[in-house]
C-alpha positions in Angstrom: 7.3 -57.0 36.4 8.3 -55.7 39.7 8.2 -52.5 41.7 11.3 -51.1 40.0 9.6 -51.3 36.5 6.5 -49.5 37.9 8.6 -46.7 39.4 10.9 -46.5 36.4 14.1 -47.3 38.4 17.1 -48.9 37.1 17.7 -52.5 38.0 21.4 -51.9 38.8 22.7 -53.2 42.1 23.4 -50.9 45.1 26.8 -49.5 45.6 29.2 -51.1 48.0 28.5 -48.5 50.7 24.9 -49.6 50.8 25.6 -53.2 51.3 24.5 -54.8 54.4 27.0 -54.5 57.2 28.2 -57.8 58.7 27.0 -58.2 62.3 29.7 -58.8 64.9 29.9 -62.3 66.1 28.8 -62.5 69.8 31.2 -64.1 72.1 29.7 -67.1 73.7 29.6 -66.8 77.5 29.7 -69.8 79.6 27.2 -70.1 82.4 28.9 -70.1 85.8 28.5 -72.9 88.1 25.9 -72.6 90.9 23.4 -70.5 88.9 20.5 -72.0 87.1 19.9 -71.4 83.4 16.7 -69.4 84.0 18.4 -67.1 86.5 21.4 -66.6 84.3 19.1 -65.7 81.3 17.3 -63.0 83.5 20.7 -61.6 84.4 21.7 -61.2 80.8 25.4 -61.5 81.3 25.5 -58.7 84.0 27.6 -59.7 86.9 25.5 -60.2 90.1 25.5 -57.7 92.9 26.4 -60.3 95.4 29.3 -62.6 94.8 28.3 -66.1 93.9 28.9 -68.7 96.6 30.2 -72.1 95.8 27.5 -74.7 96.3 29.9 -76.8 98.3 30.0 -74.2 101.0 26.2 -73.9 101.2 25.6 -77.5 102.1 28.1 -80.1 103.1 27.4 -83.4 101.8 27.6 -86.3 104.3 30.4 -88.7 103.8 29.7 -91.5 101.3 30.6 -94.2 103.8 27.8 -93.3 106.3 24.4 -94.7 106.0 21.8 -92.6 107.9 18.3 -94.0 108.8 15.5 -92.9 111.1 14.1 -95.5 113.5 11.2 -95.6 116.0 12.9 -96.5 119.2 12.0 -96.5 122.9 13.7 -94.2 125.5 13.7 -93.3 129.2 14.4 -90.0 131.0 16.3 -89.5 134.2 14.0 -86.6 134.9 11.2 -89.0 135.7 11.3 -91.2 138.8 8.7 -93.8 137.6 10.9 -95.2 134.8 8.2 -94.5 132.1 9.2 -95.8 128.7 8.2 -93.8 125.6 9.0 -93.9 121.9 10.4 -91.4 119.4 12.1 -91.2 116.1 15.9 -91.4 116.4 18.6 -90.7 113.8 20.7 -93.9 113.4 24.1 -93.9 111.7 25.3 -97.1 110.1 22.7 -99.1 112.1 24.1 -98.0 115.5 21.4 -96.2 117.7 22.6 -93.4 120.0 23.2 -94.3 123.7 22.9 -92.1 126.8 20.3 -90.1 128.7 17.4 -88.3 127.0 18.7 -85.1 125.5 16.1 -82.9 127.2 16.6 -84.3 130.7 19.2 -81.6 131.4 16.6 -78.9 131.4 14.8 -80.6 134.4 15.8 -78.4 137.3 14.5 -79.0 140.9 14.6 -76.9 144.0 16.5 -78.0 147.0 14.0 -77.8 149.8 15.4 -77.9 153.4 14.5 -81.0 155.4 14.2 -81.1 159.1 13.8 -83.8 161.8 11.3 -84.1 164.6 13.9 -83.2 167.1 14.8 -80.0 165.2 11.2 -79.1 164.9 10.6 -79.4 168.6 13.7 -77.4 169.4 13.6 -74.6 166.8 10.4 -74.6 164.7 7.4 -74.7 167.1 4.8 -72.0 166.4 1.4 -71.3 167.9 -0.1 -70.5 164.6 1.1 -73.6 162.8 1.0 -77.3 163.7 3.5 -79.9 162.8 1.1 -81.6 160.4 0.5 -78.4 158.5 4.2 -77.6 158.3 4.9 -81.2 157.0 2.2 -80.8 154.3 3.6 -77.4 153.3 7.1 -78.7 152.8 5.8 -81.8 150.9 3.9 -79.5 148.5 6.9 -77.2 148.2 9.0 -80.2 147.2 6.4 -81.5 144.8 5.6 -78.2 143.0 9.0 -76.5 143.2 8.0 -73.6 145.3 5.1 -72.5 143.0 3.2 -71.0 145.9 0.1 -70.2 143.8 -0.3 -73.9 143.1 0.7 -74.8 146.7 -2.0 -72.5 148.1 -4.6 -74.1 145.8 -3.6 -77.7 146.9 -3.2 -76.8 150.6 -6.0 -78.4 152.7 -6.5 -75.4 155.1 -7.4 -71.9 154.1 -4.0 -70.1 154.1 -3.0 -67.2 152.0 0.0 -67.2 149.7 1.8 -64.7 152.0 1.3 -66.9 155.0 2.6 -70.0 153.2 5.7 -68.1 152.1 6.3 -66.7 155.5 6.1 -70.1 157.2 8.4 -71.8 154.6 11.1 -69.1 154.6 11.0 -68.7 158.4 11.4 -72.5 159.0 14.2 -72.8 156.4 16.1 -69.8 157.8 15.8 -71.1 161.4 17.1 -74.6 160.4 20.1 -73.1 158.4 21.1 -70.9 161.4 20.7 -73.7 163.9 22.8 -76.1 161.8 25.5 -73.4 161.3 25.8 -72.8 165.0 26.1 -76.6 165.7 28.7 -77.2 163.0 31.2 -74.8 161.6 30.0 -73.1 158.5 29.2 -69.7 157.2 25.6 -69.2 156.0 25.5 -65.4 156.1 25.7 -65.2 152.3 22.8 -67.7 151.8 19.9 -66.0 150.1 17.4 -67.2 152.6 19.5 -65.9 155.5 20.7 -62.7 153.9 17.3 -61.5 152.7 14.5 -62.6 155.1 11.0 -62.7 153.8 8.9 -59.7 155.0 5.2 -60.6 155.3 3.9 -57.1 156.0 5.8 -55.5 153.1 4.6 -58.2 150.7 1.0 -57.8 151.8 1.1 -54.0 151.5 2.7 -54.3 148.0 0.0 -56.5 146.7 -2.7 -54.3 148.2 -1.2 -51.2 146.6 -0.9 -53.1 143.3 -4.6 -54.1 143.4 -5.6 -50.5 144.1 -3.6 -49.3 141.1 -5.0 -51.9 138.8 -8.6 -51.1 140.0 -8.4 -47.4 139.3 -10.7 -45.7 136.9 -9.6 -43.3 134.1 -10.7 -40.3 136.2 -8.6 -41.4 139.1 -5.6 -42.0 136.9 -6.0 -38.5 135.4 -6.2 -36.9 138.9 -3.1 -38.9 140.0 -1.1 -37.7 137.0 -2.1 -34.1 137.8 -1.0 -34.4 141.4 2.3 -35.9 140.3 2.9 -33.1 137.8 2.1 -30.4 140.4 4.5 -32.1 142.9 7.2 -32.1 140.2 6.6 -28.4 139.5 6.9 -27.6 143.2 10.0 -29.6 143.7 11.7 -27.9 140.7 10.7 -24.4 142.0 12.1 -25.2 145.4 15.3 -26.5 143.9 15.7 -23.3 141.8 15.0 -21.1 144.9 17.6 -23.1 146.9 20.2 -22.8 144.1 19.6 -19.1 143.9 20.0 -18.7 147.7 23.2 -20.7 147.6 24.6 -18.6 144.7 23.8 -15.4 146.6 25.7 -16.3 149.8 29.3 -16.3 148.4 28.6 -13.1 146.5 27.7 -11.1 149.7 30.7 -12.6 151.5 33.1 -11.5 148.8 31.6 -8.0 148.7 32.2 -7.7 152.5 35.8 -8.9 152.1 36.3 -6.4 149.3 34.9 -3.4 151.3 36.7 -3.9 154.6 40.3 -3.3 153.5 39.2 -0.2 151.6 37.6 1.4 154.6 40.9 1.8 156.4 42.6 3.6 153.4 42.0 7.0 152.0 40.3 7.4 148.7 43.5 9.0 147.2 45.6 5.9 148.1 43.2 3.5 146.3 44.8 4.4 143.0 48.3 3.5 144.4 47.3 0.0 145.7 48.9 -3.0 144.1 46.9 -5.3 141.9 46.6 -7.8 144.7 44.5 -5.4 146.8 41.8 -5.1 144.3 41.6 -8.9 143.7 38.4 -9.4 145.7 36.4 -7.6 143.1 37.6 -10.0 140.3 37.4 -13.1 142.6 33.8 -12.3 143.2 32.9 -12.9 139.6 35.1 -15.9 139.4 33.5 -17.5 142.5 30.1 -16.8 140.9 31.1 -18.6 137.7 32.6 -21.5 139.7 29.4 -22.0 141.6 27.3 -21.8 138.4 29.5 -24.5 136.8 29.2 -26.7 139.9 25.5 -26.4 140.0 25.4 -27.6 136.4 27.1 -30.9 137.5 24.3 -31.6 139.9 26.4 -34.3 141.6 30.1 -33.7 142.5 32.6 -34.4 145.2 33.0 -31.9 147.9 36.8 -32.0 147.6 36.5 -31.2 143.9 34.2 -28.2 144.8 36.8 -27.0 147.4 39.6 -27.2 144.9 37.6 -25.2 142.4 36.7 -22.5 145.1 40.4 -22.3 146.2 41.5 -21.9 142.6 38.9 -19.2 142.0 39.8 -17.3 145.2 43.6 -17.4 144.5 43.4 -16.9 140.8 44.3 -13.2 141.0 47.3 -13.8 143.3 50.7 -14.7 142.0 52.5 -18.0 142.4 54.7 -16.7 145.2 51.6 -15.4 147.2 49.9 -18.8 146.9 53.1 -20.5 148.2 53.2 -18.1 151.1 49.5 -18.9 151.9 50.4 -22.6 151.9 53.4 -21.9 154.1 51.3 -20.0 156.5 48.8 -22.9 156.7 51.7 -25.3 157.5 53.0 -22.9 160.2 49.5 -22.8 161.8 49.4 -26.6 161.7 46.5 -26.8 159.2 46.5 -29.4 156.4 46.4 -28.1 152.9 43.3 -30.3 152.3 40.9 -31.1 155.1 41.0 -34.7 156.2 37.2 -34.7 156.9 35.8 -32.5 154.1 32.4 -31.8 155.5 30.4 -28.7 154.5 31.3 -26.6 157.6 35.0 -27.7 157.5 35.4 -26.8 153.9 33.7 -23.4 154.5 36.1 -22.7 157.4 39.1 -23.8 155.4 38.2 -21.5 152.5 37.6 -18.7 155.0 41.0 -19.2 156.6 42.7 -19.1 153.2 41.0 -15.9 152.3 41.9 -14.2 155.6 45.6 -15.3 155.1 45.5 -13.9 151.6 44.1 -10.6 152.9 46.7 -10.4 155.6 49.5 -11.0 153.1 48.1 -8.2 150.9 47.9 -5.8 153.8 51.5 -6.6 154.8 52.6 -5.9 151.2 50.7 -2.6 151.2 52.3 -1.7 154.6 55.8 -2.4 153.2 54.9 -0.3 150.1 53.9 2.7 152.3 56.9 2.4 154.6 59.3 2.3 151.7 57.5 5.4 150.2 57.7 7.3 153.5 61.4 6.4 154.0 62.2 7.6 150.5 60.6 11.0 151.4 62.5 11.3 154.7 65.9 10.4 153.2 65.5 12.8 150.2 68.1 15.9 150.6 65.8 18.2 148.6 62.6 19.6 149.8 59.7 18.5 147.7 58.0 21.5 146.1 54.4 22.0 146.6 54.4 21.2 150.3 52.6 23.6 152.7 55.9 24.8 154.3 57.2 26.1 150.9 54.2 28.3 150.4 54.5 31.9 151.9 51.6 34.3 152.3 52.2 37.7 150.7 49.7 40.3 151.6 48.3 42.4 148.9 49.8 46.0 149.0 47.9 49.1 148.0 49.2 52.5 146.9 48.3 55.7 148.5 45.8 56.5 145.8 44.0 53.3 146.7 45.2 51.4 143.6 46.2 47.8 144.0 49.7 46.9 143.0 49.8 44.1 140.4 51.1 40.6 141.2 54.1 41.2 138.9 55.5 43.5 141.6 55.2 40.8 144.3 57.5 38.2 142.9 59.8 36.6 145.3 63.4 37.6 144.9 65.8 34.7 144.4 68.8 34.7 146.8 72.0 36.3 145.4 70.3 38.4 142.8 70.2 42.2 142.9 67.0 44.0 142.3 66.7 45.2 138.7 66.5 49.0 138.2 63.1 50.2 137.3 62.7 51.4 133.7 61.8 55.1 133.1 58.2 55.9 132.6 57.1 56.1 129.0 55.0 59.0 127.8 51.4 58.1 127.1 50.1 58.3 123.6 47.6 61.0 122.9 44.0 59.8 122.8 42.2 59.9 119.5 39.3 62.3 119.3 35.9 60.9 118.8 33.1 62.4 116.8 31.1 63.1 120.0 34.0 65.2 121.4 33.9 67.6 118.4 
């Protein structure tokens, strides 16, 4: 008796649709070389993010014909002068130990200390503050400790400061090099000791200032920072005032140049001026913008600034006018660009160009006025509206004291007869008003 008998179910088998589905056969994947089985199991068949590297490329195996051993062998170093023999482990290939100098001996660097003779000392190196024995001891210690003057000052027998030892050593070395160069041909001007002499006072002051800075308290450091900030603020304000003053100077100059030509002309003729005569008003703004752009650069060549100012001053003029300005400069014997572009020379050159441009504009205006006057003189007809064409006609009055209208005072054209007056028309009777009744 089973569960189907209890539930009253038939014992027939399930239909074909309810049969268990056959599971697909998994394709066996071979583990790639270079990856362990555990790592490959964690990956789960997903390709790695980084490409697999061949193990042969990670570590090259030594050749099979080489036998490598390590042996405890003695060695000597050329850096030592006492021929001391020490031992260390050495890699031996096929039983043949390596030969040659110690591999670290190449890092032993020594200083070439100048040597002098007794004759050279008596001739060039005598000093009242130093004896020959002290100088000899100093150079021996310099050779022994490779110019480590802190150690040399500690080993020196007499009480000498580090600055005094440095001064004596570099002074003696410099004198010996110069004396030997004078005796035998040779250039030592590029030698560091000759080119840059040691300055005892500067080194002493530097160390004193450094010790003062290192011994400052927090309060003193705060006060120093406040003073430096105030000094920076004052410098920036002065620079801004100077830039503003420099920007105002060209503006006033351009205004004067724009007013002077206009003073000699009448107000009515200003509207008839060509466009070149009103150029200073536009060049003023262009010069201002040019100066502003130059101030943004902070550092620039004076020739570049002169080219920019010339271009701004002649921007309103045409190409022919600019060529005439350059031709006038050549006629005067002036270079188109100053050979010595100092501040005053550039200012005078720019002033001369502006004056030549103003002269050419005035000449053009004079030719314009002369052509206009000659056209008036050569005209066969009289221009109406001139004062000589205007005649004064007095107002006539009638005997009754009534004024004659202006219609009766029209000028008579030549060759025309006076038209007969029309007969008087009778007046219409006036309408009666209610007040007249």
